[in-house]
LUMBATOR-989985 format. One record per residue (C-alpha): residue in three letters; x, y, z; residue number from 0. Coordinates in steps of 0.2 Angstrom, whole numbers, plus 5000, padded with zeros to 4 digits. Layout:
N
+------+------+------+------+-----+
! rest !   c1 !   c2 !   c3 !  nr !
+------+------+------+------+-----+
!  ala !    X !    Y !    Z ! NUM !
...
+------+------+------+------+-----+
This chain:
393
+------+------+------+------+-----+
! rest !   c1 !   c2 !   c3 !  nr !
+------+------+------+------+-----+
!  met ! 5000 ! 5000 ! 5000 !   0 !
!  thr ! 5010 ! 5015 ! 4994 !   1 !
!  ala ! 4996 ! 5027 ! 4988 !   2 !
!  thr ! 4978 ! 5031 ! 4992 !   3 !
!  ser ! 4974 ! 5024 ! 4974 !   4 !
!  asp ! 4980 ! 5007 ! 4981 !   5 !
!  leu ! 4969 ! 5007 ! 4996 !   6 !
!  leu ! 4953 ! 4999 ! 4989 !   7 !
!  asn ! 4963 ! 4984 ! 4982 !   8 !
!  ala ! 4972 ! 4983 ! 5000 !   9 !
!  ala ! 4954 ! 4984 ! 5008 !  10 !
!  glu ! 4949 ! 4969 ! 4997 !  11 !
!  thr ! 4962 ! 4958 ! 5005 !  12 !
!  val ! 4955 ! 4960 ! 5023 !  13 !
!  asn ! 4937 ! 4959 ! 5017 !  14 !
!  pro ! 4934 ! 4941 ! 5022 !  15 !
!  asp ! 4938 ! 4946 ! 5040 !  16 !
!  val ! 4927 ! 4961 ! 5039 !  17 !
!  ile ! 4912 ! 4951 ! 5033 !  18 !
!  glu ! 4915 ! 4938 ! 5046 !  19 !
!  leu ! 4916 ! 4951 ! 5060 !  20 !
!  arg ! 4901 ! 4960 ! 5054 !  21 !
!  arg ! 4890 ! 4944 ! 5053 !  22 !
!  glu ! 4896 ! 4938 ! 5070 !  23 !
!  ile ! 4891 ! 4955 ! 5078 !  24 !
!  his ! 4875 ! 4955 ! 5068 !  25 !
!  ala ! 4869 ! 4939 ! 5075 !  26 !
!  asn ! 4873 ! 4944 ! 5093 !  27 !
!  pro ! 4866 ! 4962 ! 5095 !  28 !
!  glu ! 4868 ! 4971 ! 5111 !  29 !
!  leu ! 4859 ! 4987 ! 5117 !  30 !
!  gly ! 4864 ! 5003 ! 5125 !  31 !
!  leu ! 4880 ! 5007 ! 5134 !  32 !
!  gln ! 4885 ! 4990 ! 5140 !  33 !
!  leu ! 4890 ! 4979 ! 5126 !  34 !
!  pro ! 4902 ! 4966 ! 5133 !  35 !
!  gly ! 4901 ! 4953 ! 5120 !  36 !
!  thr ! 4903 ! 4966 ! 5106 !  37 !
!  gln ! 4918 ! 4974 ! 5115 !  38 !
!  gln ! 4926 ! 4957 ! 5117 !  39 !
!  arg ! 4924 ! 4954 ! 5098 !  40 !
!  val ! 4932 ! 4970 ! 5094 !  41 !
!  leu ! 4947 ! 4967 ! 5106 !  42 !
!  glu ! 4949 ! 4950 ! 5097 !  43 !
!  ser ! 4949 ! 4959 ! 5080 !  44 !
!  leu ! 4963 ! 4971 ! 5086 !  45 !
!  thr ! 4974 ! 4957 ! 5093 !  46 !
!  gly ! 4992 ! 4958 ! 5087 !  47 !
!  leu ! 4991 ! 4975 ! 5079 !  48 !
!  gly ! 5002 ! 4984 ! 5091 !  49 !
!  leu ! 4989 ! 4996 ! 5097 !  50 !
!  asp ! 4988 ! 5005 ! 5113 !  51 !
!  ile ! 4971 ! 5001 ! 5120 !  52 !
!  thr ! 4960 ! 5009 ! 5133 !  53 !
!  leu ! 4943 ! 5002 ! 5139 !  54 !
!  gly ! 4929 ! 5013 ! 5145 !  55 !
!  glu ! 4925 ! 5015 ! 5163 !  56 !
!  ser ! 4906 ! 5020 ! 5162 !  57 !
!  leu ! 4903 ! 5011 ! 5146 !  58 !
!  thr ! 4910 ! 4996 ! 5136 !  59 !
!  ser ! 4920 ! 5007 ! 5124 !  60 !
!  val ! 4936 ! 5003 ! 5116 !  61 !
!  val ! 4949 ! 5017 ! 5111 !  62 !
!  ala ! 4964 ! 5010 ! 5101 !  63 !
!  asp ! 4979 ! 5021 ! 5097 !  64 !
!  leu ! 4991 ! 5018 ! 5083 !  65 !
!  asp ! 5006 ! 5028 ! 5086 !  66 !
!  thr ! 5018 ! 5029 ! 5071 !  67 !
!  gly ! 5032 ! 5037 ! 5081 !  68 !
!  arg ! 5033 ! 5052 ! 5069 !  69 !
!  asp ! 5027 ! 5069 ! 5070 !  70 !
!  gly ! 5009 ! 5072 ! 5063 !  71 !
!  pro ! 4991 ! 5075 ! 5068 !  72 !
!  thr ! 4980 ! 5064 ! 5079 !  73 !
!  ile ! 4966 ! 5058 ! 5068 !  74 !
!  leu ! 4950 ! 5050 ! 5076 !  75 !
!  leu ! 4940 ! 5037 ! 5067 !  76 !
!  arg ! 4923 ! 5032 ! 5074 !  77 !
!  gly ! 4913 ! 5016 ! 5073 !  78 !
!  asp ! 4897 ! 5014 ! 5083 !  79 !
!  met ! 4893 ! 4997 ! 5090 !  80 !
!  asp ! 4875 ! 4996 ! 5097 !  81 !
!  ala ! 4860 ! 4988 ! 5090 !  82 !
!  leu ! 4841 ! 4993 ! 5091 !  83 !
!  pro ! 4826 ! 4986 ! 5101 !  84 !
!  leu ! 4816 ! 4978 ! 5087 !  85 !
!  thr ! 4814 ! 4960 ! 5081 !  86 !
!  glu ! 4823 ! 4956 ! 5064 !  87 !
!  asp ! 4812 ! 4950 ! 5050 !  88 !
!  thr ! 4824 ! 4944 ! 5037 !  89 !
!  asp ! 4830 ! 4928 ! 5030 !  90 !
!  glu ! 4848 ! 4931 ! 5032 !  91 !
!  pro ! 4858 ! 4915 ! 5038 !  92 !
!  phe ! 4866 ! 4927 ! 5051 !  93 !
!  arg ! 4850 ! 4935 ! 5057 !  94 !
!  ser ! 4849 ! 4941 ! 5075 !  95 !
!  thr ! 4848 ! 4927 ! 5087 !  96 !
!  val ! 4840 ! 4938 ! 5101 !  97 !
!  asp ! 4822 ! 4942 ! 5100 !  98 !
!  gly ! 4819 ! 4961 ! 5101 !  99 !
!  arg ! 4836 ! 4966 ! 5096 ! 100 !
!  met ! 4843 ! 4969 ! 5079 ! 101 !
!  his ! 4857 ! 4978 ! 5070 ! 102 !
!  ala ! 4845 ! 4988 ! 5059 ! 103 !
!  cys ! 4856 ! 5004 ! 5058 ! 104 !
!  gly ! 4872 ! 4996 ! 5051 ! 105 !
!  his ! 4882 ! 4998 ! 5066 ! 106 !
!  asp ! 4889 ! 4981 ! 5065 ! 107 !
!  ser ! 4896 ! 4986 ! 5048 ! 108 !
!  his ! 4904 ! 5001 ! 5055 ! 109 !
!  val ! 4913 ! 4991 ! 5068 ! 110 !
!  ala ! 4919 ! 4978 ! 5055 ! 111 !
!  met ! 4925 ! 4992 ! 5043 ! 112 !
!  leu ! 4934 ! 5001 ! 5056 ! 113 !
!  ala ! 4942 ! 4985 ! 5063 ! 114 !
!  gly ! 4947 ! 4982 ! 5045 ! 115 !
!  ala ! 4955 ! 4999 ! 5043 ! 116 !
!  ala ! 4965 ! 4996 ! 5059 ! 117 !
!  thr ! 4972 ! 4981 ! 5052 ! 118 !
!  leu ! 4976 ! 4989 ! 5035 ! 119 !
!  leu ! 4984 ! 5004 ! 5044 ! 120 !
!  ser ! 4994 ! 4994 ! 5057 ! 121 !
!  asp ! 5001 ! 4983 ! 5043 ! 122 !
!  asn ! 5007 ! 4999 ! 5034 ! 123 !
!  arg ! 5012 ! 5011 ! 5049 ! 124 !
!  ser ! 5029 ! 5014 ! 5041 ! 125 !
!  glu ! 5020 ! 5025 ! 5028 ! 126 !
!  leu ! 5010 ! 5035 ! 5041 ! 127 !
!  arg ! 5013 ! 5050 ! 5052 ! 128 !
!  gly ! 5006 ! 5055 ! 5069 ! 129 !
!  arg ! 4993 ! 5045 ! 5078 ! 130 !
!  ile ! 4977 ! 5037 ! 5073 ! 131 !
!  arg ! 4963 ! 5034 ! 5086 ! 132 !
!  phe ! 4950 ! 5021 ! 5083 ! 133 !
!  met ! 4934 ! 5025 ! 5093 ! 134 !
!  phe ! 4923 ! 5010 ! 5095 ! 135 !
!  gln ! 4907 ! 5017 ! 5103 ! 136 !
!  pro ! 4892 ! 5010 ! 5112 ! 137 !
!  gly ! 4876 ! 5019 ! 5115 ! 138 !
!  glu ! 4874 ! 5029 ! 5099 ! 139 !
!  glu ! 4855 ! 5025 ! 5098 ! 140 !
!  gly ! 4849 ! 5038 ! 5111 ! 141 !
!  tyr ! 4862 ! 5034 ! 5125 ! 142 !
!  his ! 4874 ! 5048 ! 5122 ! 143 !
!  gly ! 4889 ! 5036 ! 5121 ! 144 !
!  ala ! 4900 ! 5048 ! 5112 ! 145 !
!  arg ! 4897 ! 5061 ! 5126 ! 146 !
!  tyr ! 4902 ! 5049 ! 5140 ! 147 !
!  met ! 4918 ! 5044 ! 5130 ! 148 !
!  ile ! 4923 ! 5063 ! 5128 ! 149 !
!  glu ! 4921 ! 5065 ! 5147 ! 150 !
!  glu ! 4933 ! 5050 ! 5149 ! 151 !
!  gly ! 4946 ! 5059 ! 5138 ! 152 !
!  leu ! 4943 ! 5053 ! 5121 ! 153 !
!  leu ! 4947 ! 5069 ! 5112 ! 154 !
!  asp ! 4963 ! 5073 ! 5121 ! 155 !
!  gly ! 4976 ! 5078 ! 5108 ! 156 !
!  val ! 4964 ! 5075 ! 5093 ! 157 !
!  asp ! 4966 ! 5086 ! 5079 ! 158 !
!  arg ! 4951 ! 5080 ! 5067 ! 159 !
!  ala ! 4938 ! 5066 ! 5067 ! 160 !
!  phe ! 4929 ! 5056 ! 5054 ! 161 !
!  ala ! 4915 ! 5044 ! 5054 ! 162 !
!  val ! 4907 ! 5033 ! 5041 ! 163 !
!  his ! 4888 ! 5028 ! 5042 ! 164 !
!  val ! 4880 ! 5016 ! 5029 ! 165 !
!  asp ! 4864 ! 5021 ! 5021 ! 166 !
!  thr ! 4853 ! 5008 ! 5012 ! 167 !
!  asn ! 4843 ! 5021 ! 5003 ! 168 !
!  gln ! 4858 ! 5027 ! 4994 ! 169 !
!  thr ! 4867 ! 5021 ! 4978 ! 170 !
!  ala ! 4878 ! 5007 ! 4983 ! 171 !
!  gly ! 4896 ! 5012 ! 4985 ! 172 !
!  ser ! 4894 ! 5031 ! 4984 ! 173 !
!  ile ! 4899 ! 5043 ! 4997 ! 174 !
!  leu ! 4888 ! 5057 ! 5002 ! 175 !
!  cys ! 4893 ! 5072 ! 5013 ! 176 !
!  arg ! 4890 ! 5091 ! 5015 ! 177 !
!  gly ! 4898 ! 5105 ! 5024 ! 178 !
!  gly ! 4888 ! 5113 ! 5038 ! 179 !
!  pro ! 4873 ! 5104 ! 5046 ! 180 !
!  met ! 4873 ! 5086 ! 5041 ! 181 !
!  phe ! 4860 ! 5079 ! 5054 ! 182 !
!  ala ! 4847 ! 5088 ! 5065 ! 183 !
!  ser ! 4846 ! 5090 ! 5083 ! 184 !
!  ser ! 4834 ! 5078 ! 5092 ! 185 !
!  asp ! 4824 ! 5082 ! 5108 ! 186 !
!  glu ! 4810 ! 5073 ! 5116 ! 187 !
!  leu ! 4794 ! 5082 ! 5120 ! 188 !
!  his ! 4782 ! 5076 ! 5134 ! 189 !
!  val ! 4766 ! 5085 ! 5138 ! 190 !
!  glu ! 4753 ! 5081 ! 5151 ! 191 !
!  val ! 4736 ! 5090 ! 5149 ! 192 !
!  met ! 4726 ! 5091 ! 5166 ! 193 !
!  gly ! 4707 ! 5093 ! 5165 ! 194 !
!  lys ! 4692 ! 5087 ! 5174 ! 195 !
!  gly ! 4684 ! 5070 ! 5172 ! 196 !
!  gly ! 4666 ! 5067 ! 5169 ! 197 !
!  his ! 4653 ! 5058 ! 5159 ! 198 !
!  ala ! 4655 ! 5058 ! 5140 ! 199 !
!  ala ! 4637 ! 5062 ! 5138 ! 200 !
!  ala ! 4639 ! 5078 ! 5148 ! 201 !
!  pro ! 4655 ! 5086 ! 5142 ! 202 !
!  his ! 4649 ! 5103 ! 5149 ! 203 !
!  phe ! 4651 ! 5097 ! 5167 ! 204 !
!  ala ! 4669 ! 5091 ! 5163 ! 205 !
!  arg ! 4685 ! 5099 ! 5156 ! 206 !
!  asp ! 4690 ! 5087 ! 5142 ! 207 !
!  pro ! 4709 ! 5085 ! 5141 ! 208 !
!  ile ! 4708 ! 5075 ! 5125 ! 209 !
!  ser ! 4700 ! 5089 ! 5116 ! 210 !
!  ala ! 4714 ! 5100 ! 5122 ! 211 !
!  ala ! 4728 ! 5088 ! 5117 ! 212 !
!  ala ! 4720 ! 5086 ! 5100 ! 213 !
!  ala ! 4720 ! 5105 ! 5098 ! 214 !
!  met ! 4738 ! 5106 ! 5104 ! 215 !
!  val ! 4744 ! 5094 ! 5090 ! 216 !
!  gly ! 4737 ! 5106 ! 5076 ! 217 !
!  ala ! 4743 ! 5121 ! 5086 ! 218 !
!  phe ! 4761 ! 5115 ! 5086 ! 219 !
!  his ! 4761 ! 5112 ! 5068 ! 220 !
!  thr ! 4754 ! 5129 ! 5064 ! 221 !
!  met ! 4767 ! 5137 ! 5076 ! 222 !
!  val ! 4781 ! 5128 ! 5066 ! 223 !
!  ser ! 4775 ! 5135 ! 5050 ! 224 !
!  arg ! 4771 ! 5152 ! 5056 ! 225 !
!  glu ! 4786 ! 5156 ! 5067 ! 226 !
!  val ! 4801 ! 5146 ! 5060 ! 227 !
!  ala ! 4810 ! 5152 ! 5045 ! 228 !
!  ala ! 4807 ! 5141 ! 5030 ! 229 !
!  phe ! 4826 ! 5141 ! 5026 ! 230 !
!  asp ! 4831 ! 5136 ! 5044 ! 231 !
!  pro ! 4818 ! 5122 ! 5047 ! 232 !
!  ala ! 4811 ! 5112 ! 5061 ! 233 !
!  val ! 4800 ! 5097 ! 5063 ! 234 !
!  val ! 4788 ! 5094 ! 5078 ! 235 !
!  thr ! 4780 ! 5077 ! 5078 ! 236 !
!  ile ! 4768 ! 5070 ! 5091 ! 237 !
!  ala ! 4770 ! 5052 ! 5089 ! 238 !
!  his ! 4761 ! 5045 ! 5105 ! 239 !
!  ile ! 4745 ! 5051 ! 5113 ! 240 !
!  asn ! 4737 ! 5042 ! 5128 ! 241 !
!  gly ! 4721 ! 5046 ! 5138 ! 242 !
!  gly ! 4705 ! 5039 ! 5144 ! 243 !
!  ser ! 4700 ! 5021 ! 5149 ! 244 !
!  thr ! 4684 ! 5017 ! 5139 ! 245 !
!  asn ! 4671 ! 5025 ! 5127 ! 246 !
!  asn ! 4660 ! 5034 ! 5139 ! 247 !
!  ile ! 4671 ! 5043 ! 5152 ! 248 !
!  ile ! 4680 ! 5059 ! 5150 ! 249 !
!  pro ! 4697 ! 5057 ! 5159 ! 250 !
!  glu ! 4706 ! 5068 ! 5171 ! 251 !
!  ser ! 4721 ! 5069 ! 5160 ! 252 !
!  ala ! 4729 ! 5065 ! 5144 ! 253 !
!  thr ! 4748 ! 5063 ! 5139 ! 254 !
!  met ! 4757 ! 5065 ! 5123 ! 255 !
!  glu ! 4775 ! 5062 ! 5117 ! 256 !
!  gly ! 4784 ! 5068 ! 5102 ! 257 !
!  thr ! 4801 ! 5073 ! 5094 ! 258 !
!  ile ! 4808 ! 5091 ! 5090 ! 259 !
!  arg ! 4821 ! 5092 ! 5076 ! 260 !
!  ala ! 4831 ! 5107 ! 5070 ! 261 !
!  phe ! 4846 ! 5112 ! 5060 ! 262 !
!  ser ! 4852 ! 5126 ! 5071 ! 263 !
!  glu ! 4853 ! 5130 ! 5090 ! 264 !
!  glu ! 4844 ! 5146 ! 5087 ! 265 !
!  thr ! 4829 ! 5137 ! 5079 ! 266 !
!  arg ! 4830 ! 5124 ! 5092 ! 267 !
!  thr ! 4829 ! 5136 ! 5106 ! 268 !
!  leu ! 4815 ! 5146 ! 5097 ! 269 !
!  val ! 4804 ! 5130 ! 5095 ! 270 !
!  his ! 4807 ! 5125 ! 5114 ! 271 !
!  glu ! 4801 ! 5142 ! 5120 ! 272 !
!  ser ! 4786 ! 5142 ! 5108 ! 273 !
!  ile ! 4780 ! 5125 ! 5112 ! 274 !
!  gly ! 4778 ! 5130 ! 5130 ! 275 !
!  arg ! 4769 ! 5146 ! 5126 ! 276 !
!  val ! 4757 ! 5137 ! 5114 ! 277 !
!  ala ! 4753 ! 5122 ! 5125 ! 278 !
!  ala ! 4749 ! 5134 ! 5139 ! 279 !
!  gly ! 4738 ! 5144 ! 5128 ! 280 !
!  val ! 4728 ! 5130 ! 5121 ! 281 !
!  ala ! 4726 ! 5122 ! 5138 ! 282 !
!  glu ! 4719 ! 5138 ! 5145 ! 283 !
!  thr ! 4707 ! 5140 ! 5130 ! 284 !
!  his ! 4700 ! 5123 ! 5134 ! 285 !
!  gly ! 4698 ! 5126 ! 5153 ! 286 !
!  cys ! 4713 ! 5115 ! 5157 ! 287 !
!  ser ! 4731 ! 5116 ! 5162 ! 288 !
!  cys ! 4747 ! 5107 ! 5156 ! 289 !
!  ser ! 4765 ! 5103 ! 5160 ! 290 !
!  val ! 4778 ! 5103 ! 5146 ! 291 !
!  asp ! 4794 ! 5093 ! 5148 ! 292 !
!  ile ! 4808 ! 5094 ! 5134 ! 293 !
!  val ! 4822 ! 5082 ! 5136 ! 294 !
!  lys ! 4837 ! 5088 ! 5126 ! 295 !
!  gly ! 4845 ! 5075 ! 5115 ! 296 !
!  tyr ! 4859 ! 5076 ! 5102 ! 297 !
!  pro ! 4864 ! 5093 ! 5096 ! 298 !
!  val ! 4865 ! 5098 ! 5078 ! 299 !
!  thr ! 4879 ! 5087 ! 5068 ! 300 !
!  val ! 4889 ! 5101 ! 5060 ! 301 !
!  asn ! 4902 ! 5095 ! 5047 ! 302 !
!  asp ! 4918 ! 5106 ! 5045 ! 303 !
!  pro ! 4918 ! 5113 ! 5027 ! 304 !
!  ala ! 4936 ! 5111 ! 5025 ! 305 !
!  met ! 4935 ! 5093 ! 5031 ! 306 !
!  val ! 4921 ! 5089 ! 5019 ! 307 !
!  gly ! 4932 ! 5096 ! 5005 ! 308 !
!  leu ! 4945 ! 5083 ! 5011 ! 309 !
!  val ! 4932 ! 5069 ! 5010 ! 310 !
!  ala ! 4927 ! 5074 ! 4992 ! 311 !
!  glu ! 4945 ! 5074 ! 4986 ! 312 !
!  thr ! 4949 ! 5057 ! 4995 ! 313 !
!  thr ! 4933 ! 5049 ! 4988 ! 314 !
!  asp ! 4939 ! 5054 ! 4970 ! 315 !
!  ala ! 4957 ! 5047 ! 4974 ! 316 !
!  val ! 4952 ! 5031 ! 4982 ! 317 !
!  leu ! 4935 ! 5026 ! 4974 ! 318 !
!  gly ! 4936 ! 5036 ! 4958 ! 319 !
!  ala ! 4928 ! 5051 ! 4950 ! 320 !
!  gly ! 4909 ! 5050 ! 4951 ! 321 !
!  asn ! 4907 ! 5042 ! 4967 ! 322 !
!  tyr ! 4906 ! 5057 ! 4978 ! 323 !
!  ile ! 4889 ! 5065 ! 4980 ! 324 !
!  ala ! 4887 ! 5083 ! 4988 ! 325 !
!  ala ! 4872 ! 5082 ! 4998 ! 326 !
!  gln ! 4860 ! 5097 ! 4994 ! 327 !
!  asn ! 4851 ! 5096 ! 5011 ! 328 !
!  pro ! 4854 ! 5090 ! 5028 ! 329 !
!  asp ! 4845 ! 5075 ! 5035 ! 330 !
!  met ! 4832 ! 5076 ! 5050 ! 331 !
!  ala ! 4840 ! 5061 ! 5058 ! 332 !
!  ala ! 4851 ! 5063 ! 5072 ! 333 !
!  glu ! 4869 ! 5058 ! 5077 ! 334 !
!  asp ! 4879 ! 5058 ! 5093 ! 335 !
!  phe ! 4895 ! 5061 ! 5083 ! 336 !
!  ala ! 4888 ! 5078 ! 5084 ! 337 !
!  tyr ! 4897 ! 5079 ! 5101 ! 338 !
!  val ! 4914 ! 5075 ! 5094 ! 339 !
!  leu ! 4911 ! 5088 ! 5080 ! 340 !
!  gln ! 4907 ! 5101 ! 5093 ! 341 !
!  his ! 4925 ! 5100 ! 5099 ! 342 !
!  val ! 4936 ! 5096 ! 5084 ! 343 !
!  pro ! 4934 ! 5099 ! 5065 ! 344 !
!  gly ! 4929 ! 5084 ! 5056 ! 345 !
!  ala ! 4915 ! 5076 ! 5046 ! 346 !
!  ile ! 4903 ! 5061 ! 5045 ! 347 !
!  met ! 4899 ! 5054 ! 5028 ! 348 !
!  ser ! 4886 ! 5042 ! 5021 ! 349 !
!  leu ! 4891 ! 5026 ! 5012 ! 350 !
!  gly ! 4878 ! 5020 ! 5000 ! 351 !
!  ala ! 4873 ! 5002 ! 5004 ! 352 !
!  cys ! 4857 ! 4999 ! 4994 ! 353 !
!  pro ! 4855 ! 4980 ! 4992 ! 354 !
!  asp ! 4857 ! 4972 ! 4974 ! 355 !
!  gly ! 4842 ! 4970 ! 4964 ! 356 !
!  ile ! 4834 ! 4986 ! 4969 ! 357 !
!  asp ! 4834 ! 4999 ! 4955 ! 358 !
!  asn ! 4828 ! 5013 ! 4965 ! 359 !
!  ala ! 4838 ! 5015 ! 4982 ! 360 !
!  his ! 4823 ! 5024 ! 4990 ! 361 !
!  glu ! 4813 ! 5009 ! 4988 ! 362 !
!  ala ! 4825 ! 4998 ! 4999 ! 363 !
!  pro ! 4820 ! 4995 ! 5017 ! 364 !
!  ala ! 4827 ! 5010 ! 5027 ! 365 !
!  leu ! 4838 ! 5010 ! 5042 ! 366 !
!  his ! 4829 ! 5006 ! 5058 ! 367 !
!  ser ! 4817 ! 4994 ! 5048 ! 368 !
!  asn ! 4815 ! 4976 ! 5054 ! 369 !
!  arg ! 4818 ! 4971 ! 5036 ! 370 !
!  met ! 4834 ! 4981 ! 5033 ! 371 !
!  leu ! 4847 ! 4973 ! 5022 ! 372 !
!  leu ! 4865 ! 4979 ! 5020 ! 373 !
!  asn ! 4875 ! 4977 ! 5003 ! 374 !
!  glu ! 4891 ! 4969 ! 5009 ! 375 !
!  thr ! 4900 ! 4972 ! 4993 ! 376 !
!  val ! 4902 ! 4990 ! 4999 ! 377 !
!  leu ! 4912 ! 4986 ! 5015 ! 378 !
!  pro ! 4929 ! 4987 ! 5006 ! 379 !
!  arg ! 4925 ! 5005 ! 5001 ! 380 !
!  gly ! 4921 ! 5009 ! 5019 ! 381 !
!  val ! 4937 ! 5001 ! 5025 ! 382 !
!  ala ! 4947 ! 5011 ! 5012 ! 383 !
!  met ! 4938 ! 5028 ! 5016 ! 384 !
!  tyr ! 4942 ! 5025 ! 5035 ! 385 !
!  ala ! 4960 ! 5022 ! 5030 ! 386 !
!  ala ! 4962 ! 5036 ! 5018 ! 387 !
!  met ! 4955 ! 5049 ! 5030 ! 388 !
!  ala ! 4968 ! 5043 ! 5042 ! 389 !
!  met ! 4982 ! 5045 ! 5029 ! 390 !
!  ala ! 4976 ! 5062 ! 5023 ! 391 !
!  gln ! 4989 ! 5074 ! 5030 ! 392 !
+------+------+------+------+-----+
């Protein structure tokens, strides 16, 4: 391996091990911050590579440093490890062996590709400078794993950081990225509406919290369209409403839950403040009261424009011209790699992994689907891109 143009061929040589690791992790998914089995498989894959390894204290993370002994930057490469709480419904021979758990977001492939890159780079450390830090992270799916790792010293001395995330609704083998906001912030919204219970046949003697809650849903949507700038958008979705026990009783209260997404901290703050005001106003109009609780989740994921330029140049050099896609718009999904990018310049890129036989990638089962299938032919491309971003000085 003497040049970035050789990386894809070099990645093919480690691909059997990458596929084996990916399938083993896929069959044995773990959730949250504690992934002891996955951690052990990662450690086994790194054995003999001459890396300095640090294990997490509050979570089962693995941080592995490749120190070249020559002056240069410290570059971090992230691979997340956790699965999702849903039951797999595919015919893959290596499908999940655990009911209610599935690698439906491709994190199994991220781990395997990063381990493959670690092998590739370790075998060619004489051609490298500086330090490469491999970040194997639990708890990306809503558990703030990156934040905990940062608190434990992950970013000490790091100069820039990169992550690869597969996307089954993107052309297989392509790399998609953009400068500025790449993914949205994500916050939880919890509202309780308090009224007065009574007989459903005599609503005038009660204060119906369900009517108030229903009106709030529409009011939230109107608030977003009237108060949020169209070119700095937000989404408020109420996805769960609960109230009442039967058909002829007006309950004392009703609850609802939803999500708030935004692409800037300014809009995020505006929506938080407006939701409280709108909810209180609608509740009062219906003779009710309410409580609003917003649980802040991941911040906006912001790619550094200069690092995105490096991703584009590297994609052309490693994968060939025509494989880089400049995303026109950010994605309303959320990513806890955002915590890393708050501290150091870097970028997260999407690797297209649409399964074979599907002409329109948008028709493939999406990430987080119980039927999600990953195109394993793209794994060497992910390995090569991880390695290339580490080599880009």
